[in-house]
N, C-alpha and C positions, 0 to 999 in steps of 0.2 A: 622553168623554176618551178620544182616541186610542192603541189600545195595539199596532196595528202597527207593527213597527220601521221597516219601509220606507216609511209611508204620515206625509203631514203634512195639518192642516186649512190650508191656503194663506190661504182667506181668513180666518179667525180671527188665523193668524199674522202678515200682513198689517198689518191692523186693529192688532195690537199694536203692531208695531215701527214703524208711523207716529206713534206717541205718545211712542217712544222713542230713535230715532235721528234725529238731525237731517239732514233734507233727503231720508228713505225714502219713496217713493211707491210704493205697488201698482198695479194687484195684481202677483201673483208666481207664479212657477212653481218645483217644488223637484224637483231630479232627485239620487238618492241615488249616490256616488261608489261606485267598486268597491272593495272592502278595506273596512276599517274592521271587523275583527272585535269591537273593543269598545267603540269608539261610534261609532253612523252618524254619516256625515257627509254635508252636503248641499249643493248647489250650489241657490244662488237666485238668481232673475233677477227682476228688480223694474224697473220704469218708471225708476228714479233708478240702476239698475245692476247689478253682480252681487255676490253677497257668500256666506259660507260659515256653514253653521250646524252645530252638533257637539252631538250630544246624547247623555245617558244611554239605554242600552236602556231600555224597561219590564219589570217585573216584580220577582221575589226578584234582590236583586244583593249579591254577597260584600261584608263590611264594608272599607270602604276603597277599592273596585274602581269603576272609570267615573267617577273625579274629575274631570269636565269643571269645575268651581269652582276647582281648583286649574290646571287648564291656562288659563284667565282670567286667574287673579290674576298667573302667571309672564309670560304674555305682554303684559300691561298694565304689569308692572314693567320689563320688558326694551325696552318701545317707545324709549327715550332711551339705548339702550346699544348698543354695536359689533355686537351680535348681532341677525342679520337675523332679525325677525319678523314676521307679519300683524297687522296694526292690529285691536286687540280693540276693539269698538263696546258690547256690553253682555252682561249675564248673567243669566241669567233663571231665578230660582228657585221658580219658582210653576209647580208641575207640571200645572195645570189648562189652561196655555196649549195644550201640545201633548201633555201625556201623561209627559212627563219634565223635568230638570232640562235646560238648553242654553244655549250662546251664540253671538253671532253675530262672524264677525270678516272682515274684507279678502279680496277672493279676488285672490289674486296669480298674473297670467299668467306661466306661464313652462315649465319643462320637469320633469318627473317619470323618474328613470330606474330601471324595476323589476329591471334586470339589470345585477350588477356589473361583469359582462366588457364590458359597453357596447358591444353589436353595432353601434350605429346611430351610432357615432363613428368618425371617422378616428382611425387608431391614437395619432397624435401629438396628438391632444388628451384623450388619455385621462389621462396623467400631472399635467395640470394640475388636472384637474377634483378628483383625489382630492387633490393638495395643498390645494387650497382648502377641502376637506371637511374638513381635518385643521387647516388655519389656524382655520377657527369654531369646531371645538370647543375647539381651546387659549384662542380668546376668552372662550368661555361660560365655561370655568373660570378664568379670570382676571377676572371681574365682580365687584367688591365687592358680596357679599350685601345686609352692613347699607344700604349707601347707597341700594341700589334698594328696600330696604323688604323685603327676604326673609330678614332675619335671623334669622326664626321658624320660616320655610319647612320645617324639618325638625329632629329631636330632635339633642340631642348624645350622646355617647359613640362606642363604635364601630359603624360604618356595617355594616359585613358582619356583626356579630354582631346586627342590628338585622334586616338584609333577611333572611340567612339562616333567622332563626326566624319572621321573618313570612311566607314565602315557604313555609317547612316549613308552617305553619297552612295557610296559602292551598292548598297542594297537598293536604294532609288533608282539608280541606274538599270537594274537588272530587275528589278519588280515585275512578276506577272501577275499578281494577284492580292489583295489585300490580306493579311494575315493578322488578326488583332491580336494577337501576343506579340508578334514585334512590335507592333504600333505600340505597346504598351513599355517595352523594352527601351525604345527609342525614347520615350519620357522620362522612364525612373531612371536610366545608368546616369544622363547627368546630372539628375534632382539628389543623387546620393552616392554621389563620388567622392572617395577620401579625401581627405586633403593631402597636398602635394608634400612627399616627405623625404626627398633629396636623391632616393634609390634609383639608381642608373647604371644598368649592365648591358652584355649584351643578352638578347633574347633570342631563343630560336623562332618563336610563332607558330609552330606545329609539332611540338614534342609529344610524340605517344609512342607507341610501344612498336608499332610495324615500319617507322622511321629509324630505327636502330639496326643496325647489323652486329650480331653477337659472334663470337668466337664460336668454333666449331662445337667444341666440348665443355668452354669453363663459362663461366657466369662473368663477362667481359665484352664489354663493347669495343668492336673493333673501326666503327665508323658513324656517325652520326648523319642523317641523309636529309635533304628536303629543306635547303634553308631558304627557299623563296620569301619566306614571309618574316624573315631576319629583321631586326633592326637594332636600335640603342632603343631601350626603355623598362619598363619596372620588371625585375624578376617574377615578383609574384604574380605575373601572366602568365609565364610558362609553367609555373607549377599549378596555378587552378586550371588552365588549360587540361594538363595532363589529368590531373582528379576529374576534370568534367567529364572527359574521354569514359574514364572507369565507370562512371553513373551511366552512361548510355545502357539502351538495351543490348541484348546478349545476341540479337539479331539485328543484321543490316550493313551496312557498307561499312562505318564505324563500329566495330564491336566493343560492347563496353561490358559489366560485371553487373548490371542491375539486376535484382532477384537469385542471383549467385550467392551461395555460402563462402564466404571466404574463408571463414575458421575451418572450414571444412575441407578447402582446398589449399588451407597452408600459405593463401597470399596475404600480406599484409592489411591491415584497414586502413582506410584514408588518415585516419587519425596518425596512425604510427608511420606513414610515409612523411605526412606534414612535418613529424616529431623530428624525423631523421633529417629532412632537408633544413630547418631549423637548427639543429646542434652543428650539422656541417658547417653552417653560415653563420652562428652567433646571434642568431636571432632568440628573442624571447618567446615572442607570441605572433599573431599574425591577428590583427582586427579585422573586422570588416570582410572576414572571408565568403559572405554570401555575394556580397557585390562581385569579387573577383570572378568566382562562378558563375553570377549570371553574366559579366561582362562576355566569359568563355562562350558561352550557351549563343549570345547574341552573336559574337562574331563569327562562330562556325556557320550559323543560320546565314549570315549575309556571305560568308566563303560560297556554302553549296546553292544558294541561291543563284549566284554568279556561275556555277557550272549549268545549271537548268537552263538560265539565257542564253549560254554557248551553245548547249545543245537544241535550243530551239533554233538557235541562229545557221546551225549546222557547223559550228567549230569545234563541236568537243572533242574529246581525246580518247574518249572510251564510249562504249555501248552501253554502258551503263549509267550515264553521265543523267540520264532524265528520272530515273530512281533517286540518283543520290541527290538531285535537285530538290525532290519531295521532301528530302530530310527537316528542309527551314522551317514548316510548318510545326514539325514534333519537335525540334530544338526548341525554338522560342517556348513552345508549351511548357516544355522540362523545367526551363529556367523561370518562368510565371509560377508554376507547381511549386518548384523549390522556396520561393521568395515568401509565398503565401504560407508556406508550413512554417518557414523564419519567425513569421510574424504571426503565428497561434500563441 
């Protein structure tokens, strides 16, 4: 059985896929994409075309983490909606094939932007791209989850209460040191949670610029990627998470726009992006915005702490995992600093 996260037995894999994907023809080669801190992702090149494989990392996994089967279910369910997604070919739960569960999806040829400042684009092309990004997010949140077979994709009850509890447990399971700011958030978030308002939608869970594939020349999203953290929940969690990412420093694993001059870059301000989203979804205003942002910082800090723990345990999918994991302290502190400013 293959245990190296960067390796695939391409001969065995090709033989397996030839019997399960119509028209698939080997032989094939596999090249691991950069990134993929959670689920290693490979470009497969076969005689019949190009495909993408996403797998769970080998080794011991935290409960509920690396849910590639959930990713596959979402892609399959959304294929006939207006949400742009890759085509899902198959899910393989037989860990004997490559050493862990995986699925195959189509390879969408387009552009991925890693820097939200969009330095590779002329200034006049930046705002339309952000507008499209918000449009797709609103479209996702308007999906009738029962109509597409995802009505049971998440549990009922207060989404934020469940999420705070789950990520607190995940953080404790991966904790390697005491982070004072995280302790403050673990106490503050439950005490300041907004009342349940009944909003329920499909939420992506990791909606940020580099998880979108754009058309090669147009400001149009071809596919939303990386659905591992998706569930049924509160749509404002996705919106706040995206805005939180833009608040991050302009250097690091997840690059943000902190200290950048958005007006000069011709990138919409956070307030404008939130206003566009509200207009698309018929929302008058968003109360308790600092809570949603603080929750997003806390959740991402818990996620990257898990990345660090996997690195220390020898199960990381990237050699950058130790550096990524060290972001937990910075993220938690950014949340605390933001809350302190709001209270002044």
